[in-house]
C-alpha positions as CSV (number, residue, x, y, z in Angstrom):
1,X,-14.8,3.1,-8.5
2,X,-17.8,0.9,-9.0
3,X,-20.4,1.7,-11.7
4,X,-23.2,1.8,-9.1
5,X,-24.0,5.0,-7.2
6,X,-21.8,5.2,-4.1
7,X,-23.1,4.5,-0.7
8,X,-22.6,7.9,1.0
9,X,-21.7,7.5,4.7
10,X,-19.9,10.8,5.1
11,X,-22.7,12.3,7.2
12,X,-26.5,12.2,7.8
13,X,-26.5,15.7,6.2
14,X,-26.4,14.2,2.7
15,X,-30.0,13.0,2.8
16,X,-32.3,14.1,0.0
17,X,-36.0,14.8,0.4
18,X,-38.3,12.1,-0.9
19,X,-41.3,12.7,-3.1
20,X,-43.7,12.9,-0.2
21,X,-41.6,15.5,1.6
22,X,-41.2,17.5,-1.7
23,X,-45.0,17.4,-2.1
24,X,-45.4,18.9,1.3
25,X,-42.9,21.6,0.5
26,X,-44.6,22.4,-2.8
27,X,-48.0,23.0,-1.2
28,X,-46.9,24.8,2.0
29,X,-48.8,28.0,2.8
30,X,-46.2,30.8,3.0
31,X,-45.8,34.4,4.0
32,X,-42.9,36.8,5.0
33,X,-41.2,35.2,8.0
34,X,-39.2,38.4,8.8
35,X,-42.6,40.0,9.4
36,X,-43.7,36.9,11.4
37,X,-46.3,36.1,8.7
38,X,-45.2,32.7,7.4
39,X,-47.9,30.3,8.8
40,X,-45.9,27.1,8.1
41,X,-42.7,28.4,9.8
42,X,-44.8,29.6,12.8
43,X,-46.3,26.2,13.1
44,X,-42.9,24.5,13.0
45,X,-41.5,26.8,15.6
46,X,-44.5,26.3,17.9
47,X,-44.4,22.6,17.5
48,X,-40.7,22.1,18.2
49,X,-40.9,24.4,21.2
50,X,-43.7,22.3,22.6
51,X,-41.8,19.0,21.9
52,X,-38.8,20.3,23.8
53,X,-40.8,21.9,26.7
54,X,-40.1,25.5,25.9
55,X,-42.1,28.7,25.3
56,X,-41.0,29.6,21.8
57,X,-38.9,28.6,18.8
58,X,-36.9,30.1,16.0
59,X,-36.3,28.5,12.6
60,X,-32.7,29.0,11.4
61,X,-30.9,28.0,8.1
62,X,-28.3,25.9,10.0
63,X,-27.4,24.2,13.2
64,X,-24.4,26.5,13.6
65,X,-26.5,29.6,13.5
66,X,-29.0,28.1,16.0
67,X,-26.1,27.3,18.3
68,X,-24.6,30.8,17.9
69,X,-27.9,32.5,18.6
70,X,-28.6,30.2,21.6
71,X,-25.2,30.7,23.1
72,X,-25.3,34.5,22.5
73,X,-28.6,34.9,24.3
74,X,-27.0,33.2,27.4
75,X,-23.4,34.6,27.3
76,X,-22.7,38.3,27.2
77,X,-19.5,39.5,25.5
78,X,-16.6,39.1,27.9
79,X,-18.1,36.3,29.8
80,X,-17.5,32.6,29.1
81,X,-19.0,29.5,27.8
82,X,-17.5,26.2,28.9
83,X,-17.8,23.0,26.8
84,X,-16.2,19.7,26.1
85,X,-12.9,20.0,24.2
86,X,-14.5,18.1,21.2
87,X,-17.8,20.0,21.2
88,X,-19.1,21.2,17.9
89,X,-19.6,24.7,19.3
90,X,-15.9,25.1,19.9
91,X,-14.4,22.9,17.2
92,X,-16.6,23.1,14.1
93,X,-18.4,26.5,14.0
94,X,-15.5,28.5,12.5
95,X,-14.9,30.5,15.7
96,X,-18.2,32.3,15.2
97,X,-19.0,32.6,18.8
98,X,-15.9,34.6,19.4
99,X,-15.8,36.5,16.2
100,X,-19.5,37.6,16.1
101,X,-20.6,37.1,19.7
102,X,-17.6,38.2,21.8
103,X,-17.9,34.9,23.6
104,X,-14.9,33.5,25.5
105,X,-14.7,29.7,25.8
106,X,-12.9,27.2,28.1
107,X,-13.0,23.4,27.7
108,X,-12.8,20.2,29.7
109,X,-11.7,16.9,28.3
110,X,-14.1,13.9,28.6
111,X,-12.3,10.5,28.3
112,X,-14.0,8.8,25.4
113,X,-16.5,11.7,25.1
114,X,-18.5,10.4,28.1
115,X,-20.2,13.3,29.8
116,X,-19.7,13.7,33.6
117,X,-21.4,16.7,35.2
118,X,-18.6,17.1,37.7
119,X,-16.2,18.3,35.0
120,X,-18.0,21.5,34.1
121,X,-19.4,22.0,37.6
122,X,-15.9,21.9,38.9
123,X,-14.6,24.5,36.3
124,X,-17.4,27.1,36.7
125,X,-16.5,30.5,38.0
126,X,-19.9,32.2,38.3
127,X,-18.5,35.4,39.6
128,X,-14.9,36.1,38.4
129,X,-14.8,39.5,40.0
130,X,-12.5,42.1,38.6
131,X,-9.7,39.8,37.4
132,X,-11.2,36.6,36.0
133,X,-13.7,35.8,33.3
134,X,-17.1,34.8,34.7
135,X,-18.9,31.7,33.6
136,X,-22.2,32.4,32.0
137,X,-23.2,29.1,30.5
138,X,-22.3,25.4,29.9
139,X,-22.8,23.8,26.5
140,X,-23.6,20.1,26.2
141,X,-23.8,18.2,23.0
142,X,-26.2,15.3,22.7
143,X,-25.5,13.1,20.8
144,X,-21.8,13.9,20.8
145,X,-20.6,14.0,17.2
146,X,-16.8,13.7,17.5
147,X,-17.2,11.1,20.3
148,X,-19.0,8.8,17.9
149,X,-22.6,9.6,18.6
150,X,-22.6,8.9,22.3
151,X,-25.7,9.7,24.3
152,X,-25.4,11.9,27.4
153,X,-26.6,10.1,30.5
154,X,-29.9,11.7,31.7
155,X,-28.8,11.5,35.3
156,X,-25.6,13.4,34.6
157,X,-27.7,16.0,32.7
158,X,-30.0,16.3,35.8
159,X,-26.9,16.8,38.0
160,X,-25.6,19.5,35.7
161,X,-28.9,21.3,35.7
162,X,-29.1,21.2,39.5
163,X,-25.6,22.5,39.9
164,X,-25.8,25.2,37.3
165,X,-29.1,26.4,38.6
166,X,-27.7,26.8,42.1
167,X,-24.8,28.9,40.7
168,X,-27.1,30.9,38.3
169,X,-25.2,29.5,35.3
170,X,-27.2,28.7,32.2
171,X,-27.1,25.6,30.0
172,X,-27.2,25.4,26.2
173,X,-28.0,22.0,24.7
174,X,-26.6,21.5,21.2
175,X,-29.1,18.9,20.2
176,X,-28.2,18.6,16.6
177,X,-28.9,14.8,16.8
178,X,-31.2,15.0,19.9
179,X,-33.8,12.9,18.1
180,X,-31.2,10.1,17.8
181,X,-30.5,10.4,21.5
182,X,-34.2,10.2,22.3
183,X,-34.8,7.1,20.1
184,X,-31.7,5.3,21.5
185,X,-32.3,6.1,25.2
186,X,-36.1,6.2,25.4
187,X,-35.9,9.6,27.1
188,X,-38.4,12.0,25.6
189,X,-37.3,15.1,23.7
190,X,-39.2,17.1,26.3
191,X,-37.3,15.6,29.2
192,X,-34.0,16.4,27.6
193,X,-35.2,19.9,26.5
194,X,-36.4,21.0,30.0
195,X,-32.9,20.5,31.4
196,X,-31.5,23.4,29.4
197,X,-32.2,27.1,28.9
198,X,-31.7,27.0,25.2
199,X,-31.8,24.0,22.9
200,X,-31.0,23.6,19.2
201,X,-32.2,20.6,17.1
202,X,-31.3,19.9,13.5
203,X,-34.0,18.9,11.0
204,X,-31.4,18.2,8.3
205,X,-29.6,15.3,9.8
206,X,-31.3,12.1,11.0
207,X,-34.7,13.7,10.4
208,X,-34.0,14.0,6.7
209,X,-35.1,17.6,5.9
210,X,-33.0,19.4,3.3
211,X,-32.3,22.5,5.4
212,X,-32.7,24.0,8.8
213,X,-32.6,23.8,12.6
214,X,-34.8,25.2,15.3
215,X,-33.7,27.0,18.5
216,X,-36.0,27.0,21.5
217,X,-36.1,28.8,24.8
218,X,-38.1,31.3,26.7
219,X,-40.3,33.8,24.8
220,X,-38.0,36.6,25.8
221,X,-34.8,34.8,24.8
222,X,-36.2,33.8,21.4
223,X,-37.4,37.4,20.7
224,X,-33.7,38.5,21.2
225,X,-32.5,35.6,19.1
226,X,-34.9,36.7,16.3
227,X,-33.3,40.1,16.2
228,X,-29.8,38.6,16.2
229,X,-30.8,36.2,13.4
230,X,-31.6,39.2,11.2
231,X,-28.4,41.0,12.3
232,X,-26.3,37.9,11.4
233,X,-28.0,37.8,7.9
234,X,-30.2,34.9,8.7
235,X,-33.6,36.5,8.2
236,X,-35.6,34.5,5.7
237,X,-38.8,35.4,3.8
238,X,-41.1,32.7,2.4
239,X,-39.3,30.0,4.2
240,X,-42.4,28.0,4.9
241,X,-41.3,25.9,1.9
242,X,-38.4,24.7,4.0
243,X,-40.3,24.6,7.3
244,X,-42.8,22.2,5.7
245,X,-40.0,19.7,5.2
246,X,-39.3,20.0,8.9
247,X,-42.9,19.4,9.8
248,X,-43.0,16.4,7.5
249,X,-39.8,15.0,9.2
250,X,-41.4,15.3,12.6
251,X,-44.4,13.4,11.5
252,X,-42.6,10.7,9.6
253,X,-39.0,10.4,10.4
254,X,-38.4,10.2,14.1
255,X,-39.3,6.5,14.8
256,X,-37.4,5.3,11.7
257,X,-34.2,6.6,13.2
258,X,-34.0,3.3,15.0
259,X,-33.3,1.7,11.6
260,X,-30.2,3.9,11.2
261,X,-29.0,2.8,14.6
262,X,-29.4,-0.9,13.7
263,X,-27.5,-0.3,10.4
264,X,-24.6,1.4,12.2
265,X,-24.5,-1.5,14.8
266,X,-24.5,-4.0,12.0
267,X,-21.5,-2.3,10.3
268,X,-19.6,-2.1,13.6
269,X,-20.2,-5.8,14.4
270,X,-19.2,-7.0,10.9
271,X,-15.9,-5.0,11.0
272,X,-15.1,-6.0,14.6
273,X,-15.7,-9.6,13.6
274,X,-12.6,-9.6,11.4
275,X,-10.7,-6.7,12.9
276,X,-11.6,-6.2,16.6
277,X,-9.0,-3.5,17.1
278,X,-10.7,-1.3,14.5
279,X,-14.0,-0.7,16.3
280,X,-15.7,-1.7,19.5
281,X,-19.4,-2.4,18.7
282,X,-20.4,-1.6,22.2
283,X,-19.2,2.0,21.6
284,X,-21.8,2.5,18.8
285,X,-24.8,4.0,20.5
286,X,-26.6,5.7,17.6
287,X,-25.9,6.2,13.9
288,X,-22.2,7.1,14.0
289,X,-19.3,4.6,13.7
290,X,-15.7,5.5,14.3
291,X,-13.0,3.2,12.8
292,X,-9.4,3.3,14.0
293,X,-7.7,2.2,10.8
294,X,-4.0,2.6,11.2
295,X,-1.0,4.2,12.7
296,X,-1.1,7.3,10.5
297,X,2.7,7.1,10.1
298,X,4.8,6.5,7.0
299,X,4.9,2.7,7.6
300,X,1.2,2.2,8.0
301,X,-2.0,2.9,6.2
302,X,-3.6,6.3,7.0
303,X,-7.2,7.1,7.4
304,X,-7.1,9.1,4.2
305,X,-5.8,6.0,2.3
306,X,-8.4,3.8,3.9
307,X,-11.2,6.2,2.9
308,X,-9.8,6.4,-0.6
309,X,-9.7,2.6,-0.9
310,X,-13.3,2.5,0.3
311,X,-14.4,5.1,-2.1
312,X,-12.8,3.1,-4.9
313,X,-15.1,0.3,-3.8
314,X,-18.2,2.6,-3.7
315,X,-18.3,3.6,0.0
316,X,-17.8,7.2,1.0
317,X,-16.8,8.3,4.5
318,X,-15.2,11.2,6.4
319,X,-11.6,11.4,7.6
320,X,-11.3,12.8,11.1
321,X,-7.6,12.3,11.8
322,X,-4.6,10.4,10.4
323,X,-5.9,7.3,12.1
324,X,-9.7,7.7,12.3
325,X,-12.6,7.6,9.8
326,X,-16.2,8.3,10.6
327,X,-19.2,6.8,8.9
328,X,-22.8,7.9,9.5
329,X,-26.0,5.9,8.6
330,X,-29.1,7.7,7.6
331,X,-32.5,7.4,5.9
332,X,-30.9,7.2,2.4
333,X,-28.9,4.1,3.4
334,X,-31.0,0.9,3.3
335,X,-30.3,-2.3,5.3
336,X,-29.0,-3.9,2.1
337,X,-26.6,-1.0,1.5
338,X,-25.4,-1.2,5.1
339,X,-24.7,-4.9,4.7
340,X,-22.8,-4.2,1.5
341,X,-20.8,-1.4,3.1
342,X,-20.0,-3.6,6.1
343,X,-18.6,-6.3,3.9
344,X,-16.4,-3.9,2.0
345,X,-15.1,-2.2,5.1
346,X,-14.5,-5.5,6.9
347,X,-12.4,-6.6,4.0
348,X,-10.4,-3.4,4.0
349,X,-10.1,-3.4,7.8
350,X,-8.2,-6.7,7.9
351,X,-5.1,-4.9,6.7
352,X,-5.8,-1.5,8.4
353,X,-6.0,-2.3,12.1
C-alpha cells in the first residue's frame, strides 16, 4: 500500500461533505419532520418534486427506502413489479420489496443492460384473473448501475410510458443517478420524471450529500408513502440538517457531474489503450467503468486479485464478479487522481485481460 491516502473508486457514495456544505448544514433551520414542521426538509421536498415534474416529495434516509416506498405505493401485495434482471430493486435491496411489501417480482434480461421498452411491454399481464399474478408496475433504473452506468434512451422511455398507460400499469423510476443521466444526455430531470408515476433520486451519490434520497409522485401517493416511511422506521425528526446538504448539492453539484464523466472516460481510454479487451471506452456513458480483468478460474487472475493488487498501489474499487471490477468517479476524485488511477490500472490490466 502507498503512504498517500488511497484513491477511492469503490462508489460515488463515499464522498464527504466539503466545508461549504457543512456550513449550510450547520445553519439550517429545523423542526420536527414527522410533524411536517422542518422548513428545510419541506423546501427540499418541494424543490425536488418541482424539478422532476411531480406534485410532492418525501425525504428518506436512503435510496433503498425511497424505492421500497415508491414501489409499494404502486404495487399492492400479491400483484407484481417487473424489472430488468440486474435492476437494483431486485438485486441489491435485500429482498425488502417482498419481505416488507408483499411485492412479487418478475424480470427480463437486457443484453448489455440496454433498455428496450418492448421487453416489459411484452411481459405485462395487467389482469391476471383468478390464476395468474397481475402486473401493477414496471421499474426502470436510469442510469443502470450494474450495466455500467448506461443511460436509458428517452424514446424508449416514452414508448414504455405510452404502453403502460394504455394498460393501466404504473412506472417507477429508480433514478438514483438520474442527475448523471440528465447531464450525459441533455434531457432535463423534469422530462425524465414526467414519464413515471413515482421517481426516486439519490442526493448521496454524484450530488455529494452525505445522506438521503427523495421520492416524488402525486400528493396522494406521497401522503401514503409518508405513513409507510414511519411504519418502516424511517421517520426522522430535525432532519433539516441533512436536507440542507441536499439543497446545497442541487445548487452546486449538478453541472460538475460532467467532470466525473470525463474522468471515467479518461480511465477507460487509458486502460483500453494497452488492454483493449478489458474495457470498451464507448460503453462508458457516465461515471461508472466496468473492467473485465480475467477468466476467474484457477489458471487466471480473478477480479478479487486485480482489486487487491490495485489497492496495494493505492486505488480502491469494487468486485462485482470473479471477472469484473467496477470503479466509479465522483466529486472527491480530481482529474489528477483520475490520471494517476488510469496509469496504475493500465499497468495492471496488461496482465489481466
